N, C-alpha and C positions, 0 to 999 in steps of 0.2 A: 545173780550175785547178791549176797547179803550185804547189809550196810553196817554190821557190828564193827565198831572201832574205826569206821571210815567217816570222813567229813562229808556231810550232806550239803548239797548246793542250796544256797539261799535265794530269795527273790532278788537280792542285790546282785548276786552272781549272774543270775539269768538276765537281769536288766542290762548288765555290762555286755553280756553276750549279744543281746538284741542290738545294742549300739555298735558293737563290732561287726555284726552282720550288715547293718545299714552302711557302715563305712566301706565294707567289701562290695556292696552293691552300688558302686559309683557314688558314694556319699549320699545315699537316699536320705531325704529329709524326714523329720518327724511328721511334717505336714503330709507328705506323700504316703507314708505308712498309715497315717490316720485315714487318709482317703481310701486306701486299699482295704483297710479293716472296717471302714464305715464307722469310725470313732472320731471323737474330738481330738484335736492336737494335744489338748491338756491331758487327756487320758493316756495318750502315747507317751507324753513327757513323764507321767507318773509311772508307767510301765518300765521305762528305761531307768528311772530312779529306783526301781525295785519296790514301788508302792502300789502299783495299779494291778488290774485283773489279768495277770499274765497267763496262767494255766487255762483260763477260759478260751483264750485265743491261740493256744498252742498249735492246733491243726492249721489255722490260717497263717500263722507265722512260719510254720514249716513250709507251706506251699510258696510263700513269698520269698523266703530266704534260701530254700533248697536244703535246709538242715533237717535232721530227723525231728519229729514231733516231740520226742522225749527230751530233746535239748531244752525245751521251754517249760519243763515241769520240775517242780522242786524235789521230787522224790528219787532222783538219781544221784549217785555219788560222783565225786570228781573222777574216780577210776573208771566208772561206767561212761562218763562223758568222753574221756580220752579214748577209750576203746571204740565207742561209736563214731567219733571223729576220724579215727584211724581207718575204720571200716569204710566210712563214707569216702575218704580220700582214695582208698583202694578201688572203689567203684568208678571213680572219675577217669 
């Protein structure tokens, strides 16, 4: 899918998605996610705020949350995110 004319997801959008995933995982804390990623809690706080190194940890975030790795990368459009989420739900 091309991205011409489509809104690309920002780091802030992805940070919100990370927080939503944590909420879905029995309200996993930033401290617990930091432990699983072997990062400081401050770094996780920055990631959720859309300021930290999100893409670098996309693979690990995908394993922890059960979401596709592409969910945690800035280069997908909202349309692609919705399609991938729909496909993921179909697989469940």
